[in-house]
C-alpha positions as CSV (number, residue, x, y, z in Angstrom):
1,M,0.0,0.0,0.0
2,V,1.2,3.5,-0.8
3,D,0.3,6.6,1.2
4,V,-0.9,8.9,-1.6
5,S,-2.1,8.1,-5.2
6,I,-1.8,11.2,-7.3
7,I,-4.0,11.3,-10.4
8,T,-2.9,13.6,-13.2
9,E,-3.6,14.3,-16.9
10,G,-1.1,14.7,-19.8
11,I,2.1,14.4,-17.8
12,S,4.8,12.8,-20.0
13,N,7.8,13.4,-17.7
14,F,8.8,15.3,-14.6
15,N,11.2,17.7,-16.4
16,Q,8.7,19.7,-18.5
17,I,8.7,23.4,-18.1
18,G,6.4,24.7,-15.4
19,G,3.0,23.6,-14.5
20,V,1.9,20.4,-12.8
21,S,5.1,18.6,-13.9
22,T,7.3,20.8,-11.8
23,W,4.9,20.8,-8.8
24,L,4.6,17.0,-9.0
25,R,8.3,16.3,-9.1
26,D,9.0,18.8,-6.2
27,L,6.2,17.4,-4.1
28,I,7.3,13.8,-4.4
29,N,11.0,14.5,-4.1
30,G,10.5,16.9,-1.1
31,L,8.2,14.5,0.9
32,S,10.6,11.6,0.9
33,H,9.0,10.1,4.0
34,I,5.7,9.5,2.0
35,N,5.3,6.8,-0.6
36,F,3.5,7.9,-3.8
37,S,2.0,6.3,-6.9
38,V,0.9,8.3,-10.0
39,I,-2.0,7.5,-12.3
40,N,-1.8,9.6,-15.4
41,F,-4.4,9.9,-18.2
42,Y,-3.6,10.7,-21.8
43,F,-5.8,11.3,-24.8
44,D,-3.4,11.3,-27.8
45,E,-2.5,7.9,-29.2
46,D,0.9,9.4,-30.2
47,F,1.6,10.4,-26.6
48,S,5.1,9.4,-25.5
49,S,5.9,9.1,-21.8
50,E,9.6,9.6,-21.2
51,S,11.5,7.7,-18.6
52,L,10.9,8.8,-15.1
53,D,13.4,10.4,-12.8
54,N,15.3,7.5,-11.1
55,N,16.0,9.8,-8.1
56,L,12.5,9.5,-6.8
57,P,12.7,6.3,-4.7
58,N,9.5,7.0,-2.9
59,L,7.5,6.9,-6.2
60,K,6.4,3.3,-6.1
61,S,4.5,3.1,-9.4
62,Y,3.5,5.2,-12.4
63,K,0.6,4.1,-14.7
64,N,-0.4,5.7,-17.9
65,I,-4.0,5.1,-19.1
66,F,-5.2,6.1,-22.6
67,L,-8.7,7.5,-22.9
68,K,-10.5,7.8,-26.2
69,E,-13.0,10.4,-25.0
70,Y,-13.1,13.3,-22.5
71,P,-14.4,13.5,-20.0
72,L,-15.9,10.2,-18.8
73,S,-18.7,9.6,-16.3
74,I,-18.0,7.6,-13.2
75,D,-19.9,4.7,-14.8
76,K,-17.5,4.8,-17.8
77,M,-14.6,4.8,-15.3
78,R,-15.8,1.4,-14.1
79,E,-15.5,0.1,-17.7
80,V,-12.0,1.6,-18.1
81,F,-10.8,0.1,-14.9
82,G,-12.3,-3.3,-15.4
83,N,-9.1,-5.0,-16.3
84,L,-6.6,-2.7,-14.5
85,T,-5.0,-3.0,-11.1
86,F,-3.8,-0.2,-8.9
87,E,-1.7,0.2,-5.8
88,D,-3.9,0.3,-2.6
89,S,-3.7,3.8,-1.2
90,K,-4.5,5.7,2.0
91,I,-5.5,8.8,0.0
92,Y,-6.6,9.4,-3.6
93,Y,-5.4,12.8,-4.7
94,A,-6.5,14.5,-8.0
95,T,-4.5,17.4,-9.5
96,S,-7.5,18.9,-11.4
97,T,-11.2,18.4,-12.0
98,G,-12.1,16.5,-15.1
99,C,-11.0,12.9,-15.6
100,S,-8.5,12.9,-12.7
101,S,-11.2,13.9,-10.3
102,L,-13.7,11.4,-11.7
103,C,-11.0,8.7,-11.1
104,G,-10.2,10.0,-7.6
105,M,-13.8,10.0,-6.6
106,F,-14.4,6.5,-8.1
107,L,-11.4,4.9,-6.3
108,S,-12.2,6.8,-3.1
109,D,-15.7,5.3,-3.1
110,L,-14.5,1.9,-4.2
111,N,-11.9,1.6,-1.4
112,N,-13.6,3.8,1.2
113,K,-10.6,6.1,1.4
114,P,-10.5,10.0,1.4
115,F,-10.4,12.0,-1.7
116,I,-8.6,15.4,-1.9
117,L,-8.2,17.8,-4.7
118,T,-5.7,20.5,-5.9
119,E,-6.7,22.8,-8.7
120,H,-3.7,24.5,-10.3
121,A,-6.2,26.1,-12.8
122,I,-10.0,26.1,-13.0
123,Y,-10.5,23.6,-15.8
124,W,-13.9,24.6,-17.0
125,Q,-13.0,28.3,-17.1
126,E,-9.8,27.6,-18.9
127,A,-11.7,25.5,-21.4
128,K,-14.3,28.2,-21.9
129,E,-11.6,30.8,-22.6
130,A,-9.5,28.9,-25.0
131,N,-11.3,25.7,-26.0
132,E,-8.2,23.9,-24.7
133,L,-7.0,22.3,-21.4
134,E,-3.6,22.5,-19.8
135,C,-2.9,19.0,-20.9
136,G,-3.2,20.2,-24.5
137,L,-6.5,18.6,-25.3
138,R,-8.8,20.7,-27.7
139,I,-12.4,20.7,-26.5
140,G,-15.8,22.2,-27.3
141,Q,-18.7,23.8,-25.4
142,K,-20.3,20.5,-24.5
143,I,-17.3,19.2,-22.7
144,T,-16.8,22.7,-21.0
145,N,-20.3,22.3,-19.5
146,E,-19.6,18.8,-18.3
147,L,-16.3,19.9,-16.8
148,R,-18.1,22.5,-14.7
149,N,-20.5,19.9,-13.4
150,I,-17.6,17.5,-12.6
151,A,-15.9,20.4,-10.6
152,K,-19.1,21.0,-8.6
153,M,-19.2,17.2,-7.8
154,A,-15.6,17.1,-6.8
155,Y,-15.9,20.1,-4.5
156,K,-18.7,18.3,-2.6
157,K,-16.8,15.0,-2.5
158,A,-13.4,16.2,-1.5
159,S,-12.3,16.4,2.1
160,I,-9.9,19.3,1.3
161,V,-9.6,21.5,-1.8
162,T,-6.3,23.4,-2.3
163,T,-5.3,25.9,-4.9
164,P,-2.3,28.3,-5.2
165,T,-4.1,31.7,-5.4
166,N,-7.0,33.5,-3.8
167,Y,-8.3,34.2,-7.3
168,T,-8.9,30.5,-7.9
169,R,-10.2,29.9,-4.3
170,N,-12.8,32.5,-4.8
171,I,-14.0,30.8,-8.0
172,E,-14.2,27.5,-6.3
173,I,-16.4,29.0,-3.5
174,S,-18.6,30.7,-6.0
175,E,-19.1,27.3,-7.7
176,G,-20.3,25.7,-4.5
177,A,-17.1,24.6,-2.6
178,E,-17.4,25.0,1.2
179,P,-15.1,27.9,2.3
180,L,-13.8,25.9,5.2
181,K,-12.6,23.1,2.9
182,C,-10.7,25.5,0.6
183,K,-7.1,26.3,1.4
184,V,-4.6,28.4,-0.5
185,I,-1.1,26.8,-0.7
186,F,1.3,28.9,-2.7
187,N,3.5,27.0,-5.1
188,G,7.0,27.0,-3.8
189,I,10.6,26.7,-5.2
190,D,14.0,26.2,-3.7
191,P,16.0,29.4,-4.1
192,D,19.3,27.5,-3.7
193,K,18.7,26.0,-7.2
194,F,18.8,29.5,-8.8
195,E,21.4,32.2,-9.2
196,F,19.7,35.4,-8.0
197,R,21.2,38.5,-9.6
198,L,20.2,41.9,-11.0
199,R,19.5,41.5,-14.7
200,F,20.4,45.0,-16.0
201,P,20.6,46.2,-18.6
202,V,17.6,44.3,-19.9
203,E,18.7,43.0,-23.3
204,N,17.0,39.6,-23.7
205,I,13.3,39.2,-23.3
206,G,11.6,35.8,-23.6
207,F,8.3,33.9,-23.4
208,V,8.6,30.6,-21.4
209,G,6.0,27.9,-21.5
210,R,4.1,25.6,-23.8
211,I,3.7,26.8,-27.4
212,T,0.0,26.6,-27.6
213,K,-2.8,29.0,-28.5
214,I,-3.9,29.8,-24.9
215,K,-0.6,31.5,-24.3
216,N,-1.4,34.2,-26.9
217,I,2.2,34.3,-28.2
218,E,1.2,36.1,-31.4
219,R,0.5,39.2,-29.3
220,I,3.9,38.9,-27.7
221,L,5.5,38.9,-31.2
222,R,3.5,42.0,-32.2
223,I,4.7,43.9,-29.1
224,W,8.3,42.7,-29.6
225,K,8.1,44.1,-33.1
226,I,7.3,47.5,-31.7
227,L,10.1,47.3,-29.1
228,S,12.6,46.0,-31.7
229,D,12.0,48.9,-34.1
230,K,13.0,51.4,-31.5
231,N,15.6,49.3,-29.7
232,S,17.8,47.4,-32.1
233,S,19.9,45.8,-29.3
234,L,17.0,43.8,-27.9
235,R,16.9,40.0,-28.5
236,F,13.9,37.8,-28.0
237,F,13.4,34.1,-27.2
238,I,10.4,31.7,-27.3
239,I,11.3,28.9,-24.9
240,G,9.2,25.8,-24.5
241,P,7.8,22.6,-26.0
242,I,5.7,22.7,-29.1
243,T,2.3,21.2,-28.1
244,D,0.4,22.6,-31.1
245,Q,2.2,22.1,-34.4
246,N,-0.3,24.2,-36.4
247,Y,0.1,27.1,-34.0
248,Y,3.8,26.8,-34.1
249,K,3.8,27.1,-37.9
250,Y,1.5,30.1,-37.5
251,L,3.9,31.8,-35.1
252,K,6.8,31.2,-37.5
253,E,4.9,32.8,-40.3
254,I,4.1,35.9,-38.1
255,T,7.8,36.1,-37.1
256,S,8.8,36.2,-40.7
257,Y,6.0,38.6,-41.7
258,L,7.1,41.0,-39.0
259,G,10.8,40.8,-40.1
260,L,11.9,39.3,-36.8
261,N,13.6,36.2,-38.0
262,K,17.0,37.4,-37.0
263,K,15.7,38.8,-33.6
264,V,13.5,35.9,-32.4
265,E,14.9,32.4,-31.5
266,F,12.6,29.4,-30.9
267,T,14.8,27.4,-28.5
268,G,12.6,24.4,-27.9
269,P,12.2,23.1,-24.3
270,K,14.8,23.9,-21.7
271,A,15.1,22.7,-18.1
272,R,14.6,25.3,-15.4
273,N,18.3,25.6,-14.8
274,E,18.9,26.4,-18.5
275,W,16.2,28.8,-19.6
276,V,16.9,31.2,-16.8
277,N,20.3,31.9,-18.4
278,Y,18.7,33.0,-21.7
279,I,16.7,36.1,-20.6
280,D,16.6,39.2,-18.4
281,A,12.8,39.6,-18.5
282,I,10.0,37.1,-19.0
283,F,7.0,38.2,-21.0
284,L,3.6,36.4,-20.8
285,A,0.4,37.5,-22.5
286,S,-1.7,34.4,-21.6
287,K,-5.5,34.4,-21.8
288,M,-5.6,32.5,-18.6
289,E,-3.0,31.7,-15.9
290,T,-3.0,30.8,-12.2
291,Q,0.4,30.8,-10.7
292,P,3.0,29.7,-13.3
293,Y,6.2,28.1,-12.0
294,V,8.1,29.9,-14.7
295,V,7.2,33.2,-13.0
296,L,8.4,32.0,-9.6
297,E,11.6,30.7,-11.2
298,A,12.0,34.1,-12.9
299,L,11.6,35.9,-9.5
300,A,14.1,33.5,-7.9
301,S,16.6,34.3,-10.7
302,G,16.2,38.1,-10.7
303,I,14.4,38.0,-14.0
304,L,11.8,40.8,-14.4
305,P,8.3,39.4,-15.0
306,I,6.1,41.2,-17.5
307,V,2.6,39.8,-17.2
308,P,-1.1,40.6,-18.0
309,N,-3.7,41.3,-15.4
310,V,-5.4,38.0,-15.8
311,G,-6.1,35.1,-13.3
312,G,-3.7,34.8,-10.4
313,L,-0.9,36.7,-12.1
314,P,-1.4,40.1,-10.4
315,E,-1.4,38.6,-6.9
316,T,1.5,36.4,-7.7
317,V,3.8,39.0,-9.2
318,F,2.6,41.8,-6.8
319,D,5.1,44.7,-7.1
320,A,8.0,42.6,-8.3
321,G,7.3,43.1,-12.0
322,V,5.3,44.8,-14.7
323,I,1.6,44.1,-14.8
324,F,-0.2,45.4,-17.9
325,D,-3.9,45.7,-18.7
326,T,-4.7,43.1,-21.3
327,N,-7.3,45.4,-22.8
328,S,-4.6,48.0,-23.6
329,M,-3.4,48.5,-27.2
330,D,-0.1,46.8,-28.2
331,K,1.6,50.2,-28.6
332,E,0.6,51.2,-25.1
333,I,2.0,48.0,-23.6
334,A,5.2,48.3,-25.6
335,L,5.6,51.9,-24.4
336,K,5.1,50.9,-20.8
337,I,7.7,48.1,-21.1
338,E,10.2,50.4,-22.8
339,K,9.9,53.0,-20.1
340,I,10.6,50.4,-17.4
341,I,13.2,48.0,-18.7
342,F,15.7,50.9,-19.3
343,D,15.2,52.4,-15.8
344,K,17.8,50.8,-13.6
345,E,16.3,52.2,-10.4
346,Y,12.9,50.7,-11.2
347,V,14.3,47.3,-12.2
348,T,16.5,47.3,-9.0
349,K,13.6,48.0,-6.8
350,R,11.5,45.2,-8.4
351,N,14.5,42.9,-8.0
352,F,14.6,43.5,-4.2
353,I,10.9,42.8,-3.9
354,A,11.2,39.6,-5.9
355,K,13.9,38.3,-3.5
356,K,11.7,39.0,-0.5
357,L,8.7,37.2,-2.2
358,I,10.8,34.1,-2.9
359,D,12.2,34.0,0.6
360,E,9.0,34.7,2.5
361,T,6.1,33.6,0.3
362,Y,7.0,31.2,-2.4
363,S,9.1,28.9,-0.2
364,L,9.3,25.2,-1.2
365,D,9.7,24.3,2.4
366,K,6.4,26.1,3.3
367,M,4.6,24.4,0.4
368,L,5.9,20.9,1.4
369,N,5.0,21.4,5.1
370,S,1.5,22.5,4.1
371,Y,0.9,19.4,2.0
372,S,2.5,17.1,4.6
373,D,0.2,18.5,7.2
374,I,-2.8,17.7,5.0
375,F,-1.7,14.2,4.3
376,R,-1.1,13.5,8.0
377,L,-4.7,14.2,8.7
378,F,-5.6,11.0,6.9
379,F,-2.8,8.6,7.9
């Protein structure tokens, strides 16, 4: 028997940039006294799960399950699991609503064990905004409505619901979650794994994350064009895995059309200890975000965050970066960025605030202690 069975969607390895992959690896690695198993759903027959990190001795099993449709009902879950066996577990722990929560609730009822839930993003809201889930699955309105119903069901069933921002907690409560069940646990990182330094002058600006439509990278390119025309020394990087080939081709066409081929580099995926050496400022323009690990990693490295006022980004970045109104014109955003990135006093002040946030708020030890305390309630 394991202590905790974590149920995820679309995780191919623990070394992907940001998101649930980073959180999952850090959680398992940091809580070495707890034995884990992972059940991972995938929806693409070409999905390739890379070898797992051999340095996680407390990860006792990892099972990938292919699903042809999304989402399933609990009755359909019984059919999927008919010929499968799983580690017995003291806790069933879903990392999102959707299929992972359906599975967690099913196994919880089957084995009379507690079910808990962490929402890194509000699935149905993300789906409504971009017709896409964080796992890369393209979906329509029918599934969006079903996801919302599954979320309401999961809130009622879960003993505890955690999320990394007050923004998402408020949505959960508005959707029927009991306030006393809902706990904010900030994502955390180990500052010792990053070299914190002042990045000035700001010469290299980059997007970091999955190359997919929800990230709104075409807008970043348009703003970079405005900045580049007035500041020829600036260089730009798009760092991350290509999860939508058609969108990637579209971005390459825009880059060429804007005359940025010599200024913009698509680097492909880079590990967290690599991408932080590429840039002095990270630029996101996402349509929906909660608390991206790449932003925390940027803060821990002295990289200036430039982010829109969407989701949990404003409360995450606070005064440590540049927050722009997503309804502003591209020229207005470019002008705001230009005024800031060449102001050493401004950048230095934000750098100081970033260091304090990492030390006092986004601490890996605090995150691990919070989850350990939750797990102990059920052991």
